[in-house]
FILOTOR-699302 format. One record per residue (C-alpha): residue number from 1; residue in one letter; chain; x, z, y. Coordinates in pm, whole numbers, m for minus. Layout:
<r><i>NUM</i><aa>A</aa><ch>A</ch><east>X</east><up>Z</up><north>Y</north></r>
...
//
This chain:
<r><i>1</i><aa>A</aa><ch>A</ch><east>0</east><up>0</up><north>0</north></r>
<r><i>2</i><aa>L</aa><ch>A</ch><east>284</east><up>84</up><north>238</north></r>
<r><i>3</i><aa>A</aa><ch>A</ch><east>458</east><up>m251</up><north>191</north></r>
<r><i>4</i><aa>Q</aa><ch>A</ch><east>134</east><up>m443</up><north>266</north></r>
<r><i>5</i><aa>N</aa><ch>A</ch><east>83</east><up>m249</up><north>588</north></r>
<r><i>6</i><aa>M</aa><ch>A</ch><east>437</east><up>m324</up><north>708</north></r>
<r><i>7</i><aa>S</aa><ch>A</ch><east>361</east><up>m696</up><north>718</north></r>
<r><i>8</i><aa>K</aa><ch>A</ch><east>123</east><up>m647</up><north>1012</north></r>
<r><i>9</i><aa>T</aa><ch>A</ch><east>263</east><up>m686</up><north>1363</north></r>
<r><i>10</i><aa>S</aa><ch>A</ch><east>165</east><up>m546</up><north>1699</north></r>
<r><i>11</i><aa>N</aa><ch>A</ch><east>82</east><up>m754</up><north>2008</north></r>
<r><i>12</i><aa>E</aa><ch>A</ch><east>452</east><up>m733</up><north>2101</north></r>
<r><i>13</i><aa>G</aa><ch>A</ch><east>558</east><up>m869</up><north>1761</north></r>
<r><i>14</i><aa>A</aa><ch>A</ch><east>703</east><up>m539</up><north>1634</north></r>
<r><i>15</i><aa>P</aa><ch>A</ch><east>611</east><up>m433</up><north>1279</north></r>
<r><i>16</i><aa>V</aa><ch>A</ch><east>331</east><up>m179</up><north>1255</north></r>
<r><i>17</i><aa>V</aa><ch>A</ch><east>342</east><up>83</up><north>983</north></r>
<r><i>18</i><aa>T</aa><ch>A</ch><east>16</east><up>249</up><north>891</north></r>
<r><i>19</i><aa>V</aa><ch>A</ch><east>12</east><up>529</up><north>640</north></r>
<r><i>20</i><aa>T</aa><ch>A</ch><east>m274</east><up>519</up><north>398</north></r>
<r><i>21</i><aa>E</aa><ch>A</ch><east>m389</east><up>805</up><north>179</north></r>
<r><i>22</i><aa>G</aa><ch>A</ch><east>m168</east><up>840</up><north>m127</north></r>
<r><i>23</i><aa>S</aa><ch>A</ch><east>124</east><up>648</up><north>24</north></r>
<r><i>24</i><aa>D</aa><ch>A</ch><east>486</east><up>749</up><north>m38</north></r>
<r><i>25</i><aa>V</aa><ch>A</ch><east>521</east><up>868</up><north>322</north></r>
<r><i>26</i><aa>E</aa><ch>A</ch><east>214</east><up>1092</up><north>295</north></r>
<r><i>27</i><aa>M</aa><ch>A</ch><east>327</east><up>1231</up><north>m41</north></r>
<r><i>28</i><aa>K</aa><ch>A</ch><east>673</east><up>1313</up><north>96</north></r>
<r><i>29</i><aa>S</aa><ch>A</ch><east>516</east><up>1473</up><north>402</north></r>
<r><i>30</i><aa>K</aa><ch>A</ch><east>290</east><up>1692</up><north>185</north></r>
<r><i>31</i><aa>L</aa><ch>A</ch><east>580</east><up>1789</up><north>m41</north></r>
<r><i>32</i><aa>R</aa><ch>A</ch><east>791</east><up>1883</up><north>263</north></r>
<r><i>33</i><aa>A</aa><ch>A</ch><east>507</east><up>2095</up><north>407</north></r>
<r><i>34</i><aa>E</aa><ch>A</ch><east>464</east><up>2277</up><north>73</north></r>
<r><i>35</i><aa>Q</aa><ch>A</ch><east>837</east><up>2344</up><north>52</north></r>
<r><i>36</i><aa>L</aa><ch>A</ch><east>845</east><up>2491</up><north>401</north></r>
<r><i>37</i><aa>E</aa><ch>A</ch><east>528</east><up>2697</up><north>361</north></r>
<r><i>38</i><aa>P</aa><ch>A</ch><east>645</east><up>3059</up><north>344</north></r>
<r><i>39</i><aa>Q</aa><ch>A</ch><east>530</east><up>3269</up><north>55</north></r>
<r><i>40</i><aa>S</aa><ch>A</ch><east>298</east><up>3552</up><north>143</north></r>
<r><i>41</i><aa>S</aa><ch>A</ch><east>378</east><up>3904</up><north>27</north></r>
<r><i>42</i><aa>L</aa><ch>A</ch><east>83</east><up>3874</up><north>m213</north></r>
<r><i>43</i><aa>N</aa><ch>A</ch><east>231</east><up>3559</up><north>m370</north></r>
<r><i>44</i><aa>F</aa><ch>A</ch><east>571</east><up>3732</up><north>m380</north></r>
<r><i>45</i><aa>Y</aa><ch>A</ch><east>441</east><up>4017</up><north>m597</north></r>
<r><i>46</i><aa>E</aa><ch>A</ch><east>211</east><up>3794</up><north>m806</north></r>
<r><i>47</i><aa>K</aa><ch>A</ch><east>508</east><up>3572</up><north>m890</north></r>
<r><i>48</i><aa>I</aa><ch>A</ch><east>722</east><up>3868</up><north>m995</north></r>
<r><i>49</i><aa>I</aa><ch>A</ch><east>446</east><up>4024</up><north>m1204</north></r>
<r><i>50</i><aa>T</aa><ch>A</ch><east>366</east><up>3691</up><north>m1370</north></r>
<r><i>51</i><aa>K</aa><ch>A</ch><east>723</east><up>3613</up><north>m1468</north></r>
<r><i>52</i><aa>K</aa><ch>A</ch><east>802</east><up>3982</up><north>m1541</north></r>
<r><i>53</i><aa>Q</aa><ch>A</ch><east>1133</east><up>3949</up><north>m1364</north></r>
<r><i>54</i><aa>L</aa><ch>A</ch><east>1276</east><up>4039</up><north>m1025</north></r>
<r><i>55</i><aa>T</aa><ch>A</ch><east>1610</east><up>3881</up><north>m941</north></r>
<r><i>56</i><aa>I</aa><ch>A</ch><east>1815</east><up>4058</up><north>m676</north></r>
<r><i>57</i><aa>A</aa><ch>A</ch><east>2132</east><up>3907</up><north>m528</north></r>
<r><i>58</i><aa>L</aa><ch>A</ch><east>2397</east><up>4156</up><north>m415</north></r>
<r><i>59</i><aa>I</aa><ch>A</ch><east>2669</east><up>4045</up><north>m174</north></r>
<r><i>60</i><aa>A</aa><ch>A</ch><east>2906</east><up>4241</up><north>47</north></r>
<r><i>61</i><aa>H</aa><ch>A</ch><east>3192</east><up>4154</up><north>277</north></r>
<r><i>62</i><aa>D</aa><ch>A</ch><east>3524</east><up>4321</up><north>194</north></r>
<r><i>63</i><aa>N</aa><ch>A</ch><east>3477</east><up>4614</up><north>434</north></r>
<r><i>64</i><aa>K</aa><ch>A</ch><east>3126</east><up>4672</up><north>296</north></r>
<r><i>65</i><aa>K</aa><ch>A</ch><east>3201</east><up>4664</up><north>m78</north></r>
<r><i>66</i><aa>S</aa><ch>A</ch><east>3228</east><up>5043</up><north>m103</north></r>
<r><i>67</i><aa>E</aa><ch>A</ch><east>2888</east><up>5073</up><north>66</north></r>
<r><i>68</i><aa>I</aa><ch>A</ch><east>2719</east><up>4832</up><north>m175</north></r>
<r><i>69</i><aa>V</aa><ch>A</ch><east>2875</east><up>5011</up><north>m473</north></r>
<r><i>70</i><aa>A</aa><ch>A</ch><east>2747</east><up>5346</up><north>m341</north></r>
<r><i>71</i><aa>F</aa><ch>A</ch><east>2405</east><up>5184</up><north>m285</north></r>
<r><i>72</i><aa>A</aa><ch>A</ch><east>2401</east><up>5048</up><north>m642</north></r>
<r><i>73</i><aa>R</aa><ch>A</ch><east>2489</east><up>5394</up><north>m774</north></r>
<r><i>74</i><aa>E</aa><ch>A</ch><east>2211</east><up>5549</up><north>m565</north></r>
<r><i>75</i><aa>Y</aa><ch>A</ch><east>1954</east><up>5301</up><north>m701</north></r>
<r><i>76</i><aa>K</aa><ch>A</ch><east>2108</east><up>5268</up><north>m1048</north></r>
<r><i>77</i><aa>H</aa><ch>A</ch><east>1793</east><up>5364</up><north>m1242</north></r>
<r><i>78</i><aa>F</aa><ch>A</ch><east>1585</east><up>5114</up><north>m1046</north></r>
<r><i>79</i><aa>L</aa><ch>A</ch><east>1842</east><up>4831</up><north>m1063</north></r>
<r><i>80</i><aa>A</aa><ch>A</ch><east>1895</east><up>4885</up><north>m1437</north></r>
<r><i>81</i><aa>H</aa><ch>A</ch><east>1524</east><up>4834</up><north>m1517</north></r>
<r><i>82</i><aa>E</aa><ch>A</ch><east>1462</east><up>4574</up><north>m1788</north></r>
<r><i>83</i><aa>W</aa><ch>A</ch><east>1262</east><up>4350</up><north>m1552</north></r>
<r><i>84</i><aa>I</aa><ch>A</ch><east>1537</east><up>4338</up><north>m1291</north></r>
<r><i>85</i><aa>T</aa><ch>A</ch><east>1820</east><up>4086</up><north>m1302</north></r>
<r><i>86</i><aa>L</aa><ch>A</ch><east>2120</east><up>4126</up><north>m1075</north></r>
<r><i>87</i><aa>I</aa><ch>A</ch><east>2342</east><up>3846</up><north>m953</north></r>
<r><i>88</i><aa>A</aa><ch>A</ch><east>2634</east><up>3888</up><north>m715</north></r>
<r><i>89</i><aa>T</aa><ch>A</ch><east>2938</east><up>3721</up><north>m573</north></r>
<r><i>90</i><aa>G</aa><ch>A</ch><east>3247</east><up>3770</up><north>m789</north></r>
<r><i>91</i><aa>T</aa><ch>A</ch><east>3428</east><up>4081</up><north>m667</north></r>
<r><i>92</i><aa>T</aa><ch>A</ch><east>3110</east><up>4256</up><north>m556</north></r>
<r><i>93</i><aa>G</aa><ch>A</ch><east>2953</east><up>4200</up><north>m898</north></r>
<r><i>94</i><aa>T</aa><ch>A</ch><east>3261</east><up>4324</up><north>m1081</north></r>
<r><i>95</i><aa>R</aa><ch>A</ch><east>3279</east><up>4642</up><north>m873</north></r>
<r><i>96</i><aa>I</aa><ch>A</ch><east>2907</east><up>4717</up><north>m917</north></r>
<r><i>97</i><aa>E</aa><ch>A</ch><east>2928</east><up>4654</up><north>m1291</north></r>
<r><i>98</i><aa>E</aa><ch>A</ch><east>3230</east><up>4885</up><north>m1326</north></r>
<r><i>99</i><aa>A</aa><ch>A</ch><east>3072</east><up>5161</up><north>m1115</north></r>
<r><i>100</i><aa>T</aa><ch>A</ch><east>2723</east><up>5156</up><north>m1270</north></r>
<r><i>101</i><aa>G</aa><ch>A</ch><east>2747</east><up>4994</up><north>m1612</north></r>
<r><i>102</i><aa>I</aa><ch>A</ch><east>2463</east><up>4757</up><north>m1512</north></r>
<r><i>103</i><aa>K</aa><ch>A</ch><east>2508</east><up>4395</up><north>m1622</north></r>
<r><i>104</i><aa>V</aa><ch>A</ch><east>2558</east><up>4166</up><north>m1324</north></r>
<r><i>105</i><aa>T</aa><ch>A</ch><east>2570</east><up>3786</up><north>m1341</north></r>
<r><i>106</i><aa>K</aa><ch>A</ch><east>2870</east><up>3698</up><north>m1130</north></r>
<r><i>107</i><aa>M</aa><ch>A</ch><east>2904</east><up>3387</up><north>m916</north></r>
<r><i>108</i><aa>L</aa><ch>A</ch><east>3228</east><up>3278</up><north>m752</north></r>
<r><i>109</i><aa>S</aa><ch>A</ch><east>3384</east><up>3492</up><north>m482</north></r>
<r><i>110</i><aa>G</aa><ch>A</ch><east>3218</east><up>3436</up><north>m142</north></r>
<r><i>111</i><aa>P</aa><ch>A</ch><east>3508</east><up>3243</up><north>16</north></r>
<r><i>112</i><aa>L</aa><ch>A</ch><east>3528</east><up>3024</up><north>m295</north></r>
<r><i>113</i><aa>G</aa><ch>A</ch><east>3161</east><up>2922</up><north>m278</north></r>
<r><i>114</i><aa>G</aa><ch>A</ch><east>2974</east><up>3222</up><north>m420</north></r>
<r><i>115</i><aa>D</aa><ch>A</ch><east>2752</east><up>3257</up><north>m112</north></r>
<r><i>116</i><aa>A</aa><ch>A</ch><east>2661</east><up>2888</up><north>m142</north></r>
<r><i>117</i><aa>Q</aa><ch>A</ch><east>2586</east><up>2930</up><north>m516</north></r>
<r><i>118</i><aa>I</aa><ch>A</ch><east>2345</east><up>3214</up><north>m440</north></r>
<r><i>119</i><aa>G</aa><ch>A</ch><east>2193</east><up>3011</up><north>m155</north></r>
<r><i>120</i><aa>S</aa><ch>A</ch><east>2130</east><up>2729</up><north>m399</north></r>
<r><i>121</i><aa>R</aa><ch>A</ch><east>1951</east><up>2968</up><north>m636</north></r>
<r><i>122</i><aa>V</aa><ch>A</ch><east>1739</east><up>3094</up><north>m346</north></r>
<r><i>123</i><aa>V</aa><ch>A</ch><east>1628</east><up>2737</up><north>m269</north></r>
<r><i>124</i><aa>E</aa><ch>A</ch><east>1552</east><up>2677</up><north>m638</north></r>
<r><i>125</i><aa>G</aa><ch>A</ch><east>1327</east><up>2985</up><north>m644</north></r>
<r><i>126</i><aa>M</aa><ch>A</ch><east>1557</east><up>3176</up><north>m879</north></r>
<r><i>127</i><aa>V</aa><ch>A</ch><east>1630</east><up>3469</up><north>m643</north></r>
<r><i>128</i><aa>D</aa><ch>A</ch><east>1360</east><up>3704</up><north>m514</north></r>
<r><i>129</i><aa>V</aa><ch>A</ch><east>1559</east><up>3940</up><north>m289</north></r>
<r><i>130</i><aa>V</aa><ch>A</ch><east>1899</east><up>3917</up><north>m118</north></r>
<r><i>131</i><aa>L</aa><ch>A</ch><east>2091</east><up>4231</up><north>m23</north></r>
<r><i>132</i><aa>F</aa><ch>A</ch><east>2390</east><up>4107</up><north>178</north></r>
<r><i>133</i><aa>L</aa><ch>A</ch><east>2592</east><up>4380</up><north>349</north></r>
<r><i>134</i><aa>V</aa><ch>A</ch><east>2750</east><up>4191</up><north>636</north></r>
<r><i>135</i><aa>D</aa><ch>A</ch><east>3056</east><up>4304</up><north>828</north></r>
<r><i>136</i><aa>P</aa><ch>A</ch><east>2977</east><up>4193</up><north>1184</north></r>
<r><i>137</i><aa>L</aa><ch>A</ch><east>3315</east><up>4302</up><north>1322</north></r>
<r><i>138</i><aa>F</aa><ch>A</ch><east>3531</east><up>4041</up><north>1152</north></r>
<r><i>139</i><aa>A</aa><ch>A</ch><east>3533</east><up>3662</up><north>1140</north></r>
<r><i>140</i><aa>H</aa><ch>A</ch><east>3503</east><up>3511</up><north>795</north></r>
<r><i>141</i><aa>P</aa><ch>A</ch><east>3661</east><up>3180</up><north>690</north></r>
<r><i>142</i><aa>H</aa><ch>A</ch><east>3347</east><up>3086</up><north>496</north></r>
<r><i>143</i><aa>E</aa><ch>A</ch><east>3110</east><up>3155</up><north>788</north></r>
<r><i>144</i><aa>P</aa><ch>A</ch><east>2919</east><up>2828</up><north>736</north></r>
<r><i>145</i><aa>D</aa><ch>A</ch><east>2832</east><up>2937</up><north>380</north></r>
<r><i>146</i><aa>I</aa><ch>A</ch><east>2721</east><up>3279</up><north>507</north></r>
<r><i>147</i><aa>Q</aa><ch>A</ch><east>2500</east><up>3126</up><north>775</north></r>
<r><i>148</i><aa>G</aa><ch>A</ch><east>2367</east><up>2877</up><north>521</north></r>
<r><i>149</i><aa>L</aa><ch>A</ch><east>2263</east><up>3160</up><north>287</north></r>
<r><i>150</i><aa>L</aa><ch>A</ch><east>2095</east><up>3353</up><north>568</north></r>
<r><i>151</i><aa>R</aa><ch>A</ch><east>1918</east><up>3034</up><north>680</north></r>
<r><i>152</i><aa>V</aa><ch>A</ch><east>1775</east><up>2951</up><north>335</north></r>
<r><i>153</i><aa>C</aa><ch>A</ch><east>1654</east><up>3310</up><north>295</north></r>
<r><i>154</i><aa>N</aa><ch>A</ch><east>1468</east><up>3273</up><north>622</north></r>
<r><i>155</i><aa>L</aa><ch>A</ch><east>1335</east><up>2926</up><north>533</north></r>
<r><i>156</i><aa>Q</aa><ch>A</ch><east>1216</east><up>3042</up><north>190</north></r>
<r><i>157</i><aa>N</aa><ch>A</ch><east>1080</east><up>3373</up><north>326</north></r>
<r><i>158</i><aa>I</aa><ch>A</ch><east>1301</east><up>3576</up><north>92</north></r>
<r><i>159</i><aa>P</aa><ch>A</ch><east>1341</east><up>3948</up><north>169</north></r>
<r><i>160</i><aa>L</aa><ch>A</ch><east>1691</east><up>3980</up><north>316</north></r>
<r><i>161</i><aa>A</aa><ch>A</ch><east>1878</east><up>4297</up><north>403</north></r>
<r><i>162</i><aa>T</aa><ch>A</ch><east>2207</east><up>4284</up><north>592</north></r>
<r><i>163</i><aa>N</aa><ch>A</ch><east>2269</east><up>4659</up><north>606</north></r>
<r><i>164</i><aa>V</aa><ch>A</ch><east>2211</east><up>4961</up><north>381</north></r>
<r><i>165</i><aa>M</aa><ch>A</ch><east>1906</east><up>5093</up><north>567</north></r>
<r><i>166</i><aa>S</aa><ch>A</ch><east>1717</east><up>4764</up><north>545</north></r>
<r><i>167</i><aa>A</aa><ch>A</ch><east>1819</east><up>4735</up><north>176</north></r>
<r><i>168</i><aa>R</aa><ch>A</ch><east>1671</east><up>5082</up><north>111</north></r>
<r><i>169</i><aa>L</aa><ch>A</ch><east>1348</east><up>4987</up><north>287</north></r>
<r><i>170</i><aa>I</aa><ch>A</ch><east>1313</east><up>4665</up><north>85</north></r>
<r><i>171</i><aa>L</aa><ch>A</ch><east>1374</east><up>4838</up><north>m249</north></r>
<r><i>172</i><aa>Q</aa><ch>A</ch><east>1140</east><up>5124</up><north>m158</north></r>
<r><i>173</i><aa>H</aa><ch>A</ch><east>863</east><up>4877</up><north>m72</north></r>
<r><i>174</i><aa>I</aa><ch>A</ch><east>915</east><up>4682</up><north>m394</north></r>
<r><i>175</i><aa>Y</aa><ch>A</ch><east>912</east><up>5006</up><north>m591</north></r>
<r><i>176</i><aa>E</aa><ch>A</ch><east>581</east><up>5110</up><north>m432</north></r>
<r><i>177</i><aa>Q</aa><ch>A</ch><east>419</east><up>4770</up><north>m498</north></r>
<r><i>178</i><aa>L</aa><ch>A</ch><east>545</east><up>4726</up><north>m854</north></r>
<r><i>179</i><aa>R</aa><ch>A</ch><east>567</east><up>5077</up><north>m995</north></r>
<r><i>180</i><aa>K</aa><ch>A</ch><east>254</east><up>5044</up><north>m1210</north></r>
<r><i>181</i><aa>P</aa><ch>A</ch><east>303</east><up>4688</up><north>m1346</north></r>
<r><i>182</i><aa>F</aa><ch>A</ch><east>676</east><up>4746</up><north>m1403</north></r>
<r><i>183</i><aa>G</aa><ch>A</ch><east>641</east><up>5104</up><north>m1528</north></r>
<r><i>184</i><aa>F</aa><ch>A</ch><east>844</east><up>5238</up><north>m1236</north></r>
<r><i>185</i><aa>E</aa><ch>A</ch><east>637</east><up>5557</up><north>m1215</north></r>
<r><i>186</i><aa>K</aa><ch>A</ch><east>893</east><up>5716</up><north>m1449</north></r>
<r><i>187</i><aa>L</aa><ch>A</ch><east>1164</east><up>5658</up><north>m1188</north></r>
<r><i>188</i><aa>N</aa><ch>A</ch><east>1215</east><up>5899</up><north>m902</north></r>
<r><i>189</i><aa>L</aa><ch>A</ch><east>1291</east><up>5666</up><north>m613</north></r>
<r><i>190</i><aa>A</aa><ch>A</ch><east>1093</east><up>5846</up><north>m342</north></r>
//
């Protein structure tokens, strides 16, 4: 249908493109709109309950690694729940695994592309929450990857914490919303 409409010309002789229902242009436009439509908090929890899995990405700049390890220790019983999967950049994941005994799927180190790998998983819908403890006082050689990850979290409407307090608030909210379906009432997170 699109090709037939391109053969028409305007009064000035320029090609005229009209988009008819079901055309490639309309389909691409609809797909783009669906991709950019943010998930509501209701859809967020429905998705997690349906798939019986919550994937949390843990990332920390070098000067924040001790903080994320302490955070993981503090929330160890929650993060170790059978429905929760943890992924992390290389060194962060190794340190959390060693400190807590919780299995962490490790990506590359951040400067070697780990932030970009996690960003890709966010776009693919494979990550539900990102806890990224950012060190705002130092420049980072992989800043474009960092900004790219933060951007896709915002585009995909993924809960994103960049400091310990916001990470606590996100986990507390998730705990409150999912404690019955996930069996969290046995955990003392309050």
